[in-house]
Phi, psi and omega in degrees: 000142175274152174250121184240128179237135176260124186240154179204153175238123180288157180298320173224164186309320183253010185281147175277336179284131183254116186279342178215129182225134179205159176245139173249137181238121171256112186283166180296340177273353177099356178282159183241135180234160180219140174235123177265135184244164174291147182286164181166205182242146171047060180291151175207155177239131173251141184251124178199145178277092186267339176258005170060044177253010177090359180233134181294139177262169182249111178258114186255145169209148176213136181292139178280339180090359179280173183286344183277358181066035182268160181228152165279131182234145176203150180228127181227155169238148176235030181296138178072018178075022181225128180279132176221130177277134178255144177295151171254158177305140184280347180112180183249158180269117185237130169252119183223126183207161174281151169227167182308155180067035172059044179250150172244134180245125182241123180235132177258108187292333182293327185240001180062027175271145178217139182224146175244130183243131177280116182249021186293345177292347178244022186298324180298319179295315181294323177294318181296324181280353177083014178284320179236155168231109183052043175086355180259131181293126183290324177201159179305126184224127180275152168283166181269118181250115179276155172292172176301127184282314176200167182243154173223141173295146181206157175280135178253123184301131178083002181239151177278144177073202187251154169238201180234149166237138182240144184251128183232118185270138174241129183238168181270253185282338180203167189303320183285351180272071186295133176254319179173181182231131174261120177255117181256141182247131188230148176224132182274120182204143180057036175077015180207163176274128180247130179286125182262318178193165176233132177245125180256132177227120182277150175273356184258000000 
């Protein structure tokens, strides 16, 4: 068995922000490995065999501390006493925009799914911001689509072992104006991440 320790140095003695984060791995053969990670808050490593080679990989995440709820993410394998970084899914292609009568339209180009969300509960705000005038869109305006915030290992139906699910937030006029979350499910096969499905959940 390998021994893995997650280490960090805070920006200041009592600070929550960690300016340096790294993992040390002492293998069962006695060799020592190191993985350096991006800095952030509350780092953690989840262990799962995501590339299906019989050895658990290290899935890292740490909060960036920004208002968008984003995380630093990284995936590594240390099979055979050698550290190698593995790619993570790049995300899904989303077209999201406002339409007349305070509606938001979200389309997932990868799966040809499309959803319409009623955003009229915020019409006063949208009118004040100049996005709409009496329910009519003043000019073409996109919704705010964040990148995938973080990943979690998950079981993929019909597949052996684990895959990943990633969470992608869509907002209206500003980040706190939540419209919904797109959860994408991925499975690593034939040397690449394959999109299995997208689940949309509205905040309204």
